[in-house]
Gaussian input, Z-matrix of N, CA and C with variables (Angstrom, degrees):
# hf/3-21g

backbone

0 1
 N
 C     1     B1
 C     2     B2     1     A1
 N     3     B3     2     A2     1     D1
 C     4     B4     3     A3     2     D2
 C     5     B5     4     A4     3     D3
 N     6     B6     5     A5     4     D4
 C     7     B7     6     A6     5     D5
 C     8     B8     7     A7     6     D6
 N     9     B9     8     A8     7     D7
 C    10    B10     9     A9     8     D8
 C    11    B11    10    A10     9     D9
 N    12    B12    11    A11    10    D10
 C    13    B13    12    A12    11    D11
 C    14    B14    13    A13    12    D12
 N    15    B15    14    A14    13    D13
 C    16    B16    15    A15    14    D14
 C    17    B17    16    A16    15    D15
 N    18    B18    17    A17    16    D16
 C    19    B19    18    A18    17    D17
 C    20    B20    19    A19    18    D18
 N    21    B21    20    A20    19    D19
 C    22    B22    21    A21    20    D20
 C    23    B23    22    A22    21    D21
 N    24    B24    23    A23    22    D22
 C    25    B25    24    A24    23    D23
 C    26    B26    25    A25    24    D24
 N    27    B27    26    A26    25    D25
 C    28    B28    27    A27    26    D26
 C    29    B29    28    A28    27    D27
 N    30    B30    29    A29    28    D28
 C    31    B31    30    A30    29    D29
 C    32    B32    31    A31    30    D30
 N    33    B33    32    A32    31    D31
 C    34    B34    33    A33    32    D32
 C    35    B35    34    A34    33    D33
 N    36    B36    35    A35    34    D34
 C    37    B37    36    A36    35    D35
 C    38    B38    37    A37    36    D36
 N    39    B39    38    A38    37    D37
 C    40    B40    39    A39    38    D38
 C    41    B41    40    A40    39    D39
 N    42    B42    41    A41    40    D40
 C    43    B43    42    A42    41    D41
 C    44    B44    43    A43    42    D42
 N    45    B45    44    A44    43    D43
 C    46    B46    45    A45    44    D44
 C    47    B47    46    A46    45    D45
 N    48    B48    47    A47    46    D46
 C    49    B49    48    A48    47    D47
 C    50    B50    49    A49    48    D48
 N    51    B51    50    A50    49    D49
 C    52    B52    51    A51    50    D50
 C    53    B53    52    A52    51    D51
 N    54    B54    53    A53    52    D52
 C    55    B55    54    A54    53    D53
 C    56    B56    55    A55    54    D54
 N    57    B57    56    A56    55    D55
 C    58    B58    57    A57    56    D56
 C    59    B59    58    A58    57    D57
 N    60    B60    59    A59    58    D58
 C    61    B61    60    A60    59    D59
 C    62    B62    61    A61    60    D60
 N    63    B63    62    A62    61    D61
 C    64    B64    63    A63    62    D62
 C    65    B65    64    A64    63    D63
 N    66    B66    65    A65    64    D64
 C    67    B67    66    A66    65    D65
 C    68    B68    67    A67    66    D66
 N    69    B69    68    A68    67    D67
 C    70    B70    69    A69    68    D68
 C    71    B71    70    A70    69    D69
 N    72    B72    71    A71    70    D70
 C    73    B73    72    A72    71    D71
 C    74    B74    73    A73    72    D72
 N    75    B75    74    A74    73    D73
 C    76    B76    75    A75    74    D74
 C    77    B77    76    A76    75    D75
 N    78    B78    77    A77    76    D76
 C    79    B79    78    A78    77    D77
 C    80    B80    79    A79    78    D78
 N    81    B81    80    A80    79    D79
 C    82    B82    81    A81    80    D80
 C    83    B83    82    A82    81    D81
 N    84    B84    83    A83    82    D82
 C    85    B85    84    A84    83    D83
 C    86    B86    85    A85    84    D84
 N    87    B87    86    A86    85    D85
 C    88    B88    87    A87    86    D86
 C    89    B89    88    A88    87    D87
 N    90    B90    89    A89    88    D88
 C    91    B91    90    A90    89    D89
 C    92    B92    91    A91    90    D90
 N    93    B93    92    A92    91    D91
 C    94    B94    93    A93    92    D92
 C    95    B95    94    A94    93    D93
 N    96    B96    95    A95    94    D94
 C    97    B97    96    A96    95    D95
 C    98    B98    97    A97    96    D96
 N    99    B99    98    A98    97    D97
 C   100   B100    99    A99    98    D98
 C   101   B101   100   A100    99    D99
 N   102   B102   101   A101   100   D100
 C   103   B103   102   A102   101   D101
 C   104   B104   103   A103   102   D102
 N   105   B105   104   A104   103   D103
 C   106   B106   105   A105   104   D104
 C   107   B107   106   A106   105   D105
 N   108   B108   107   A107   106   D106
 C   109   B109   108   A108   107   D107
 C   110   B110   109   A109   108   D108
 N   111   B111   110   A110   109   D109
 C   112   B112   111   A111   110   D110
 C   113   B113   112   A112   111   D111
 N   114   B114   113   A113   112   D112
 C   115   B115   114   A114   113   D113
 C   116   B116   115   A115   114   D114
 N   117   B117   116   A116   115   D115
 C   118   B118   117   A117   116   D116
 C   119   B119   118   A118   117   D117
 N   120   B120   119   A119   118   D118
 C   121   B121   120   A120   119   D119
 C   122   B122   121   A121   120   D120
 N   123   B123   122   A122   121   D121
 C   124   B124   123   A123   122   D122
 C   125   B125   124   A124   123   D123
 N   126   B126   125   A125   124   D124
 C   127   B127   126   A126   125   D125
 C   128   B128   127   A127   126   D126
 N   129   B129   128   A128   127   D127
 C   130   B130   129   A129   128   D128
 C   131   B131   130   A130   129   D129
 N   132   B132   131   A131   130   D130
 C   133   B133   132   A132   131   D131
 C   134   B134   133   A133   132   D132
 N   135   B135   134   A134   133   D133
 C   136   B136   135   A135   134   D134
 C   137   B137   136   A136   135   D135
 N   138   B138   137   A137   136   D136
 C   139   B139   138   A138   137   D137
 C   140   B140   139   A139   138   D138
 N   141   B141   140   A140   139   D139
 C   142   B142   141   A141   140   D140
 C   143   B143   142   A142   141   D141
 N   144   B144   143   A143   142   D142
 C   145   B145   144   A144   143   D143
 C   146   B146   145   A145   144   D144
 N   147   B147   146   A146   145   D145
 C   148   B148   147   A147   146   D146
 C   149   B149   148   A148   147   D147
 N   150   B150   149   A149   148   D148
 C   151   B151   150   A150   149   D149
 C   152   B152   151   A151   150   D150
 N   153   B153   152   A152   151   D151
 C   154   B154   153   A153   152   D152
 C   155   B155   154   A154   153   D153
 N   156   B156   155   A155   154   D154
 C   157   B157   156   A156   155   D155
 C   158   B158   157   A157   156   D156
 N   159   B159   158   A158   157   D157
 C   160   B160   159   A159   158   D158
 C   161   B161   160   A160   159   D159
 N   162   B162   161   A161   160   D160
 C   163   B163   162   A162   161   D161
 C   164   B164   163   A163   162   D162
 N   165   B165   164   A164   163   D163
 C   166   B166   165   A165   164   D164
 C   167   B167   166   A166   165   D165
 N   168   B168   167   A167   166   D166
 C   169   B169   168   A168   167   D167
 C   170   B170   169   A169   168   D168
 N   171   B171   170   A170   169   D169
 C   172   B172   171   A171   170   D170
 C   173   B173   172   A172   171   D171
 N   174   B174   173   A173   172   D172
 C   175   B175   174   A174   173   D173
 C   176   B176   175   A175   174   D174
 N   177   B177   176   A176   175   D175
 C   178   B178   177   A177   176   D176
 C   179   B179   178   A178   177   D177
 N   180   B180   179   A179   178   D178
 C   181   B181   180   A180   179   D179
 C   182   B182   181   A181   180   D180
 N   183   B183   182   A182   181   D181
 C   184   B184   183   A183   182   D182
 C   185   B185   184   A184   183   D183
 N   186   B186   185   A185   184   D184
 C   187   B187   186   A186   185   D185
 C   188   B188   187   A187   186   D186
 N   189   B189   188   A188   187   D187
 C   190   B190   189   A189   188   D188
 C   191   B191   190   A190   189   D189
 N   192   B192   191   A191   190   D190
 C   193   B193   192   A192   191   D191
 C   194   B194   193   A193   192   D192
 N   195   B195   194   A194   193   D193
 C   196   B196   195   A195   194   D194
 C   197   B197   196   A196   195   D195
 N   198   B198   197   A197   196   D196
 C   199   B199   198   A198   197   D197
 C   200   B200   199   A199   198   D198
 N   201   B201   200   A200   199   D199
 C   202   B202   201   A201   200   D200
 C   203   B203   202   A202   201   D201
 N   204   B204   203   A203   202   D202
 C   205   B205   204   A204   203   D203
 C   206   B206   205   A205   204   D204
 N   207   B207   206   A206   205   D205
 C   208   B208   207   A207   206   D206
 C   209   B209   208   A208   207   D207
 N   210   B210   209   A209   208   D208
 C   211   B211   210   A210   209   D209
 C   212   B212   211   A211   210   D210
 N   213   B213   212   A212   211   D211
 C   214   B214   213   A213   212   D212
 C   215   B215   214   A214   213   D213
 N   216   B216   215   A215   214   D214
 C   217   B217   216   A216   215   D215
 C   218   B218   217   A217   216   D216
 N   219   B219   218   A218   217   D217
 C   220   B220   219   A219   218   D218
 C   221   B221   220   A220   219   D219
 N   222   B222   221   A221   220   D220
 C   223   B223   222   A222   221   D221
 C   224   B224   223   A223   222   D222
 N   225   B225   224   A224   223   D223
 C   226   B226   225   A225   224   D224
 C   227   B227   226   A226   225   D225
 N   228   B228   227   A227   226   D226
 C   229   B229   228   A228   227   D227
 C   230   B230   229   A229   228   D228
 N   231   B231   230   A230   229   D229
 C   232   B232   231   A231   230   D230
 C   233   B233   232   A232   231   D231
 N   234   B234   233   A233   232   D232
 C   235   B235   234   A234   233   D233
 C   236   B236   235   A235   234   D234
 N   237   B237   236   A236   235   D235
 C   238   B238   237   A237   236   D236
 C   239   B239   238   A238   237   D237
 N   240   B240   239   A239   238   D238
 C   241   B241   240   A240   239   D239
 C   242   B242   241   A241   240   D240
 N   243   B243   242   A242   241   D241
 C   244   B244   243   A243   242   D242
 C   245   B245   244   A244   243   D243
 N   246   B246   245   A245   244   D244
 C   247   B247   246   A246   245   D245
 C   248   B248   247   A247   246   D246
 N   249   B249   248   A248   247   D247
 C   250   B250   249   A249   248   D248
 C   251   B251   250   A250   249   D249
 N   252   B252   251   A251   250   D250
 C   253   B253   252   A252   251   D251
 C   254   B254   253   A253   252   D252
 N   255   B255   254   A254   253   D253
 C   256   B256   255   A255   254   D254
 C   257   B257   256   A256   255   D255
 N   258   B258   257   A257   256   D256
 C   259   B259   258   A258   257   D257
 C   260   B260   259   A259   258   D258
 N   261   B261   260   A260   259   D259
 C   262   B262   261   A261   260   D260
 C   263   B263   262   A262   261   D261
 N   264   B264   263   A263   262   D262
 C   265   B265   264   A264   263   D263
 C   266   B266   265   A265   264   D264
 N   267   B267   266   A266   265   D265
 C   268   B268   267   A267   266   D266
 C   269   B269   268   A268   267   D267

   B1=1.4091
   B2=1.5423
   B3=1.3449
   B4=1.4284
   B5=1.5256
   B6=1.3343
   B7=1.4662
   B8=1.5747
   B9=1.3528
   B10=1.4109
   B11=1.5214
   B12=1.3397
   B13=1.4661
   B14=1.5318
   B15=1.3006
   B16=1.4525
   B17=1.5230
   B18=1.2780
   B19=1.4444
   B20=1.5160
   B21=1.3137
   B22=1.4525
   B23=1.5438
   B24=1.3413
   B25=1.4198
   B26=1.5453
   B27=1.3487
   B28=1.4537
   B29=1.5369
   B30=1.3715
   B31=1.4509
   B32=1.5354
   B33=1.3017
   B34=1.4580
   B35=1.5300
   B36=1.3059
   B37=1.4361
   B38=1.5109
   B39=1.2911
   B40=1.4671
   B41=1.5393
   B42=1.3217
   B43=1.4612
   B44=1.5381
   B45=1.3292
   B46=1.4455
   B47=1.5549
   B48=1.3364
   B49=1.4444
   B50=1.5324
   B51=1.3509
   B52=1.4096
   B53=1.5342
   B54=1.2746
   B55=1.4743
   B56=1.5091
   B57=1.3174
   B58=1.5250
   B59=1.4877
   B60=1.3204
   B61=1.4401
   B62=1.5441
   B63=1.3254
   B64=1.4632
   B65=1.4879
   B66=1.3717
   B67=1.4410
   B68=1.5225
   B69=1.3183
   B70=1.4617
   B71=1.5133
   B72=1.3298
   B73=1.4694
   B74=1.5271
   B75=1.3499
   B76=1.4287
   B77=1.5030
   B78=1.3415
   B79=1.4648
   B80=1.5130
   B81=1.3597
   B82=1.4622
   B83=1.5318
   B84=1.3138
   B85=1.4934
   B86=1.5734
   B87=1.3213
   B88=1.4176
   B89=1.5273
   B90=1.2823
   B91=1.4753
   B92=1.5345
   B93=1.3102
   B94=1.4577
   B95=1.5389
   B96=1.3300
   B97=1.4543
   B98=1.5515
   B99=1.3145
   B100=1.4575
   B101=1.5571
   B102=1.2772
   B103=1.4697
   B104=1.5179
   B105=1.3382
   B106=1.4401
   B107=1.5055
   B108=1.3434
   B109=1.4559
   B110=1.5232
   B111=1.2891
   B112=1.4762
   B113=1.5151
   B114=1.3535
   B115=1.4480
   B116=1.5173
   B117=1.3410
   B118=1.4797
   B119=1.4978
   B120=1.3402
   B121=1.4835
   B122=1.5157
   B123=1.3347
   B124=1.4438
   B125=1.5210
   B126=1.3335
   B127=1.4407
   B128=1.5463
   B129=1.3378
   B130=1.4439
   B131=1.5188
   B132=1.3710
   B133=1.4883
   B134=1.5269
   B135=1.2965
   B136=1.4674
   B137=1.5310
   B138=1.3141
   B139=1.4316
   B140=1.5455
   B141=1.3476
   B142=1.4932
   B143=1.5054
   B144=1.3654
   B145=1.4822
   B146=1.5050
   B147=1.3001
   B148=1.4694
   B149=1.5064
   B150=1.3288
   B151=1.4350
   B152=1.5176
   B153=1.3444
   B154=1.4395
   B155=1.5656
   B156=1.3046
   B157=1.4473
   B158=1.5275
   B159=1.3156
   B160=1.4532
   B161=1.5105
   B162=1.2930
   B163=1.4648
   B164=1.5110
   B165=1.3608
   B166=1.4499
   B167=1.5145
   B168=1.3328
   B169=1.4741
   B170=1.4846
   B171=1.3333
   B172=1.4389
   B173=1.5106
   B174=1.3529
   B175=1.4739
   B176=1.5243
   B177=1.2983
   B178=1.4890
   B179=1.4728
   B180=1.3398
   B181=1.4412
   B182=1.5337
   B183=1.3226
   B184=1.4842
   B185=1.5237
   B186=1.3660
   B187=1.4585
   B188=1.5178
   B189=1.3122
   B190=1.4593
   B191=1.5227
   B192=1.3302
   B193=1.4939
   B194=1.5577
   B195=1.2892
   B196=1.4576
   B197=1.5173
   B198=1.3483
   B199=1.4805
   B200=1.5098
   B201=1.3419
   B202=1.4982
   B203=1.5254
   B204=1.3185
   B205=1.4335
   B206=1.5109
   B207=1.3469
   B208=1.4327
   B209=1.5272
   B210=1.3297
   B211=1.4751
   B212=1.5298
   B213=1.3165
   B214=1.4498
   B215=1.5472
   B216=1.2902
   B217=1.4620
   B218=1.5633
   B219=1.3281
   B220=1.4752
   B221=1.5057
   B222=1.3072
   B223=1.4564
   B224=1.4885
   B225=1.2995
   B226=1.4982
   B227=1.5005
   B228=1.3219
   B229=1.4450
   B230=1.5105
   B231=1.3294
   B232=1.4374
   B233=1.4972
   B234=1.3690
   B235=1.4733
   B236=1.5822
   B237=1.3096
   B238=1.4622
   B239=1.5319
   B240=1.3128
   B241=1.4718
   B242=1.5629
   B243=1.3583
   B244=1.4655
   B245=1.5367
   B246=1.3454
   B247=1.4726
   B248=1.5290
   B249=1.3274
   B250=1.4796
   B251=1.5564
   B252=1.3130
   B253=1.4293
   B254=1.5317
   B255=1.3406
   B256=1.4575
   B257=1.5398
   B258=1.3097
   B259=1.4774
   B260=1.4891
   B261=1.3558
   B262=1.4454
   B263=1.4868
   B264=1.3268
   B265=1.4448
   B266=1.5120
   B267=1.2842
   B268=1.4730
   B269=1.4562
   A1=107.89
   A2=119.18
   A3=121.81
   A4=110.32
   A5=116.75
   A6=120.62
   A7=106.31
   A8=113.87
   A9=116.93
   A10=111.34
   A11=118.39
   A12=119.77
   A13=110.47
   A14=113.85
   A15=119.69
   A16=112.01
   A17=118.43
   A18=120.36
   A19=110.03
   A20=117.50
   A21=122.43
   A22=107.08
   A23=116.92
   A24=121.29
   A25=108.13
   A26=116.34
   A27=122.00
   A28=107.93
   A29=117.11
   A30=121.02
   A31=108.60
   A32=115.67
   A33=120.36
   A34=107.24
   A35=114.58
   A36=121.67
   A37=110.61
   A38=121.33
   A39=121.74
   A40=111.18
   A41=118.16
   A42=121.07
   A43=112.71
   A44=117.64
   A45=120.48
   A46=110.92
   A47=114.74
   A48=121.43
   A49=105.34
   A50=118.94
   A51=121.68
   A52=109.56
   A53=116.76
   A54=124.66
   A55=107.62
   A56=115.02
   A57=120.45
   A58=107.63
   A59=114.64
   A60=122.09
   A61=106.88
   A62=114.29
   A63=118.97
   A64=112.68
   A65=116.47
   A66=119.67
   A67=114.58
   A68=119.63
   A69=124.11
   A70=109.88
   A71=114.54
   A72=121.33
   A73=108.33
   A74=117.00
   A75=122.05
   A76=109.71
   A77=115.75
   A78=119.84
   A79=106.43
   A80=115.40
   A81=121.97
   A82=109.57
   A83=115.18
   A84=120.01
   A85=103.57
   A86=117.97
   A87=119.90
   A88=113.42
   A89=115.82
   A90=122.38
   A91=108.22
   A92=119.04
   A93=121.05
   A94=113.94
   A95=118.44
   A96=120.19
   A97=112.32
   A98=117.09
   A99=122.12
   A100=110.48
   A101=117.54
   A102=120.91
   A103=112.74
   A104=117.33
   A105=123.63
   A106=113.31
   A107=115.53
   A108=122.05
   A109=111.04
   A110=117.67
   A111=122.13
   A112=109.08
   A113=114.93
   A114=123.38
   A115=107.05
   A116=113.39
   A117=118.49
   A118=112.79
   A119=115.43
   A120=119.59
   A121=111.36
   A122=117.31
   A123=120.67
   A124=109.40
   A125=116.57
   A126=119.23
   A127=110.84
   A128=117.68
   A129=122.64
   A130=110.38
   A131=115.64
   A132=117.50
   A133=112.25
   A134=116.37
   A135=121.14
   A136=110.03
   A137=116.49
   A138=120.21
   A139=111.36
   A140=116.47
   A141=119.89
   A142=110.77
   A143=116.69
   A144=119.82
   A145=109.80
   A146=116.70
   A147=119.62
   A148=112.79
   A149=116.73
   A150=122.87
   A151=112.45
   A152=116.96
   A153=121.26
   A154=114.87
   A155=116.12
   A156=118.69
   A157=112.97
   A158=116.12
   A159=120.34
   A160=109.32
   A161=115.92
   A162=121.81
   A163=115.81
   A164=118.12
   A165=120.66
   A166=112.35
   A167=119.56
   A168=120.79
   A169=109.66
   A170=116.07
   A171=121.51
   A172=113.88
   A173=116.83
   A174=122.27
   A175=108.61
   A176=116.68
   A177=123.27
   A178=109.52
   A179=117.48
   A180=123.10
   A181=105.65
   A182=116.46
   A183=123.02
   A184=107.56
   A185=115.48
   A186=119.25
   A187=109.48
   A188=116.23
   A189=121.24
   A190=110.85
   A191=113.95
   A192=119.18
   A193=107.93
   A194=115.22
   A195=120.62
   A196=111.70
   A197=115.34
   A198=122.10
   A199=113.78
   A200=116.90
   A201=121.46
   A202=110.60
   A203=116.13
   A204=119.50
   A205=109.04
   A206=118.82
   A207=123.39
   A208=107.84
   A209=115.71
   A210=119.72
   A211=114.07
   A212=116.41
   A213=120.30
   A214=110.88
   A215=115.72
   A216=120.30
   A217=112.28
   A218=113.78
   A219=118.42
   A220=110.71
   A221=117.46
   A222=122.52
   A223=111.53
   A224=120.23
   A225=121.47
   A226=108.22
   A227=119.90
   A228=122.46
   A229=110.41
   A230=118.40
   A231=122.26
   A232=110.06
   A233=118.43
   A234=119.93
   A235=108.79
   A236=117.20
   A237=120.75
   A238=109.56
   A239=116.99
   A240=119.55
   A241=110.70
   A242=114.15
   A243=118.76
   A244=110.45
   A245=119.16
   A246=120.75
   A247=108.81
   A248=116.34
   A249=118.72
   A250=109.66
   A251=119.92
   A252=122.81
   A253=109.87
   A254=118.90
   A255=121.55
   A256=115.50
   A257=116.91
   A258=119.12
   A259=113.38
   A260=116.61
   A261=121.42
   A262=114.08
   A263=115.90
   A264=120.50
   A265=116.04
   A266=116.39
   A267=114.19
   A268=115.67
   D1=132.72
   D2=177.11
   D3=-97.91
   D4=149.41
   D5=179.90
   D6=-74.66
   D7=149.29
   D8=175.05
   D9=-66.48
   D10=151.39
   D11=-178.79
   D12=-61.70
   D13=144.45
   D14=179.54
   D15=-65.69
   D16=146.09
   D17=178.80
   D18=-59.79
   D19=141.36
   D20=-178.40
   D21=-128.81
   D22=117.51
   D23=-176.65
   D24=-132.08
   D25=123.28
   D26=175.89
   D27=-113.20
   D28=130.98
   D29=178.27
   D30=-132.87
   D31=145.30
   D32=173.90
   D33=-115.64
   D34=128.63
   D35=175.90
   D36=-108.07
   D37=-173.53
   D38=-179.94
   D39=-63.93
   D40=-41.42
   D41=-175.34
   D42=-124.67
   D43=0.08
   D44=-179.32
   D45=-132.97
   D46=158.80
   D47=169.66
   D48=-128.03
   D49=129.98
   D50=-178.12
   D51=-119.05
   D52=145.85
   D53=176.66
   D54=-136.88
   D55=115.84
   D56=178.52
   D57=-109.09
   D58=122.49
   D59=174.40
   D60=-126.84
   D61=101.66
   D62=-176.63
   D63=57.67
   D64=-121.36
   D65=-178.81
   D66=-86.46
   D67=3.51
   D68=-177.48
   D69=-108.43
   D70=121.11
   D71=175.39
   D72=-109.19
   D73=119.01
   D74=174.33
   D75=-101.47
   D76=128.17
   D77=178.40
   D78=-121.15
   D79=123.77
   D80=178.10
   D81=-109.62
   D82=123.12
   D83=172.51
   D84=-67.15
   D85=126.07
   D86=-168.65
   D87=-125.55
   D88=52.71
   D89=171.59
   D90=-129.61
   D91=61.12
   D92=-173.03
   D93=-61.16
   D94=-30.32
   D95=179.89
   D96=-67.20
   D97=-18.07
   D98=177.02
   D99=-109.27
   D100=15.26
   D101=-179.87
   D102=69.56
   D103=21.54
   D104=-175.10
   D105=51.74
   D106=35.71
   D107=175.52
   D108=-60.03
   D109=139.75
   D110=-177.95
   D111=-77.56
   D112=123.69
   D113=174.84
   D114=-112.46
   D115=172.46
   D116=172.67
   D117=-58.97
   D118=-40.49
   D119=178.41
   D120=-62.88
   D121=-45.31
   D122=-177.35
   D123=-64.73
   D124=-41.96
   D125=-179.81
   D126=-63.93
   D127=-43.25
   D128=177.52
   D129=-58.95
   D130=-46.13
   D131=179.84
   D132=-65.16
   D133=-40.27
   D134=-179.77
   D135=-60.95
   D136=-46.55
   D137=-178.82
   D138=-67.27
   D139=-37.91
   D140=177.33
   D141=-63.83
   D142=-44.20
   D143=-180.00
   D144=-60.54
   D145=-47.34
   D146=-178.59
   D147=-63.32
   D148=-40.82
   D149=-179.42
   D150=-66.74
   D151=-30.68
   D152=-177.89
   D153=-78.90
   D154=-7.61
   D155=-177.12
   D156=-77.00
   D157=149.72
   D158=178.28
   D159=-87.45
   D160=178.63
   D161=-178.79
   D162=-71.55
   D163=-3.62
   D164=-179.72
   D165=-83.76
   D166=-12.51
   D167=174.02
   D168=-69.41
   D169=124.84
   D170=179.21
   D171=-115.28
   D172=-21.33
   D173=-178.84
   D174=-134.29
   D175=137.04
   D176=170.57
   D177=-120.46
   D178=122.85
   D179=179.40
   D180=-109.25
   D181=122.24
   D182=-179.23
   D183=-109.06
   D184=125.42
   D185=177.13
   D186=-138.43
   D187=178.07
   D188=178.95
   D189=-130.10
   D190=139.52
   D191=178.01
   D192=-75.30
   D193=150.35
   D194=175.99
   D195=81.82
   D196=-158.01
   D197=-173.88
   D198=-77.73
   D199=-26.15
   D200=-175.10
   D201=-108.23
   D202=136.52
   D203=170.06
   D204=-65.82
   D205=-59.70
   D206=-179.85
   D207=-167.94
   D208=126.10
   D209=179.69
   D210=-85.88
   D211=10.08
   D212=179.09
   D213=97.63
   D214=-156.42
   D215=-178.76
   D216=-74.32
   D217=147.17
   D218=177.26
   D219=-71.49
   D220=105.09
   D221=-171.59
   D222=-67.27
   D223=-29.72
   D224=178.08
   D225=-68.68
   D226=-40.64
   D227=179.12
   D228=-64.35
   D229=-42.43
   D230=-179.16
   D231=-68.58
   D232=-34.76
   D233=178.87
   D234=-66.11
   D235=-40.14
   D236=177.63
   D237=-61.11
   D238=-41.90
   D239=-178.03
   D240=-65.87
   D241=-41.65
   D242=-179.36
   D243=-69.05
   D244=-33.29
   D245=178.19
   D246=-67.91
   D247=-32.94
   D248=178.68
   D249=-77.46
   D250=-36.66
   D251=-179.40
   D252=-142.05
   D253=87.52
   D254=-176.14
   D255=-59.76
   D256=-17.03
   D257=177.26
   D258=-79.66
   D259=-13.93
   D260=-177.27
   D261=69.95
   D262=19.51
   D263=-176.31
   D264=-80.50
   D265=-9.68
   D266=174.27
   D267=134.60

């Protein structure tokens, strides 16, 4: 008897693309024109995707679309936040 094929789910979010095949969840940072820099939106989506997974996920593969994996934090977004609150308090 062969096992049934593992569930395969692909989803595209605003800044991420996810592909779930059985116990393997692949998450691709999907803003290649910005070097996949981490923004507040990307971080929120990443945390929501991870939080929504069930206990059957055993492996998470993180990759980046385009030439860059991730150039780090979006400096323009951080500059805007610091201009609004120079103490960084929130």
